[in-house]
Structure formats: structure tokens, C-alpha cells
C-alpha positions, 0 to 999 in steps of 0.5 A: 701985676698983669703978668700975675693977674692972668694966673688968678681967677674968681672963686670957682663954683659948682666944681664938685663932684670932681669933673672938667679939665682940672680933674684927671681922675680918682686916686687908687685906694689900697688897704695896708693891714697894720696887723700883718708882719711889717715886712708884708704890709706894703707888698700889694701896693709896691707890687702894683706900683713897682714899674712907676717906682723903679722909673722915678728912682732912675730919673732921680739916679740920672739927676744925681749923676748929672751933678756928680758924674763919678757915680760916687753919690749913688755908691755912697747912698747904696753903701752907707744908708742901709746901716741906718735902717737898724736905727729906725723905730719899730716897725719902720725899719722892717717895712722899709726892708719889705719894701726894698725886697718887693720893689727890688730896689737897693735899700739905700736908694729907697731910704734916700728917695723916701727922705728917711735921712732928715725928714723921717721923724716928721712922716713917722710922727705923723703916722704914730699920732694917727695910730695912737692919739686918743683925743684931739688934745693929745694929737696936738701935744704930740705934734707940738712937743715931740722933737723933729729932724726938720721944721714942719707945719701940721694942720690938725682938725677934730671932731668937735666944733672949734677943734682945728689948729696950725702947729708951726714947728722948728726941729726941737719945739712948737714955735706957734699954734694957731687955733680956730677961735669962734669968739674972735671970728676965726672960724677956719685956719689956713696954711699955705707953706708960709708962717702965718704971721709973715707975708707970703712971697708976692709971687706965691701968694695963695693965702690971700685968694684962698681966704677971700674964697673961704670968707665968701663961702662963709661958715654956714655953707662950708662943706666938702663941696665948697672946700673943693671949690676953694681948692679948685681956684687958681693960684691955689690950684697950680701946676704943682697941685698933684692931689686934692684931698678932702677930709671930714673927721666927724663923719669919717670921710676921706676923698682924694682926686688927681688934679691938673691945672690948664694954662694959664697957670701958675707954675708953683 
């Protein structure tokens, strides 16, 4: 128990605006023009990040070759996966071709790295809903009922009081939708990568400290500032925390920050 307690702390306060050792900087922003040709939409971003992208992919190549030293795995990816791009729905196939052309990374490798074999429908569905859904209810229905190629959690918020839910998905259907219910005293919903009706792994219980901090905050005081405080409290903040992103739909706010978790800090 002592080993775990050293990685926890009291609910943080006054962490916002972001500062101090847990704040590494603001995220760079790019404009992706969806009115431009699909093959050109990502050119500016990929040109800027080309070196970093190549380095990441080389590290993954090295890892793959460590497990399959013959190089056959990478060869299979290079030869076979490009054939799949033609089967992707518009405009995603053409966008991926454009990214491959600008980055000079083989199309098959790019598809593999981006998870376009088995997780593609989750990312495509998310974007499609953001582009096309005209209401909170329509977005919820699409996320709950569209077939996926892998299980997923979707956390959805609207711009009206009481609009918020966690959609727990299997590949084929919605297993559960947990909604904000003010009459039952449930003024927030919270997801930490475990089914909400199950106990989290005791070594990875971020749910309990997160709920403790939310309850101490109270509905009256909830804001981007206090949400950042909750998300800055260990072990909600941990070594795997890369970004903290805050969104407020009713005001059109979206902020994202690069994070660090100084020791002692949980590795996950």
C-alpha cells in the first residue's frame, strides 16, 4: 500500500494557467482545410513534422525487426497494406496517399503505424461525426450504433445542460451509455479506460482519485481551470500522460498542453 500511496497526492489547486514542472509547453496548432483536395490537406503539417515522423517510424521498424529479424514483417507491410488503401472510404484513402507522398514514407508502413488495419473505423467514425452530426443526439446515435472494427469508449459532450455521456462499445453494438443525470445527482461522467460498472485494476485506479477531486470541486465551481486541476493530480496525471486537452463546447474553446509528471509518478 505504501508503494502505491507515494504516487498519489491531494487534489491540486491553482495549476491553471498551466505552469510549473508538470507543464512542458503548449501544443502547436495547424489548420487542416477540408475544402482543399484530400491529397493536399496534410501537406503543411507533415512537411513540418517529417523528421520526427521518420524517426518514430524507424524506431518502430527496429522494434518489429527485433521480433522478426528476417525483415519479413516489414516487407509484408510494405507490399500488402498499400493494396488496402483503395478500400478505404472517401476521403481517407486519398489523404493517406498524400501524407505518404509528402513524408516519403512507404504507404504500407504509414498505414500500419497509423493503425489503419484494425482501428481505422474508430478514428474515421470520430471524424465523420465531428464533420456531419447536426446535434448531440445525432452524434450519440452514430457513435453508439455504427459498426466498429475494435471496441472503444467515446466520451461525448453537448452544449446544453445535461448533455454528456460515455458510450461503451463492442465492435458491433453499444454495450452501455452512461448519461449525465442531474436528478440522480450525477452531474458529471468520468472514464479512465475501464468499463464504468467494473472495478479498475488496483494498480491503475485513476477513477477513484479523479472522482474524489471532481466531488470536492462541486458542480458550481466546475470550469476549465478546475478541470485542469483535476487532470493535474497524480495518478490521474502519470508518466503516460502526453497531453491535457480541455474543451468547452458552449463557448467553442479548445486548449491542449504538453505535460510531464516528475517523480515520484506512476508509470501508467
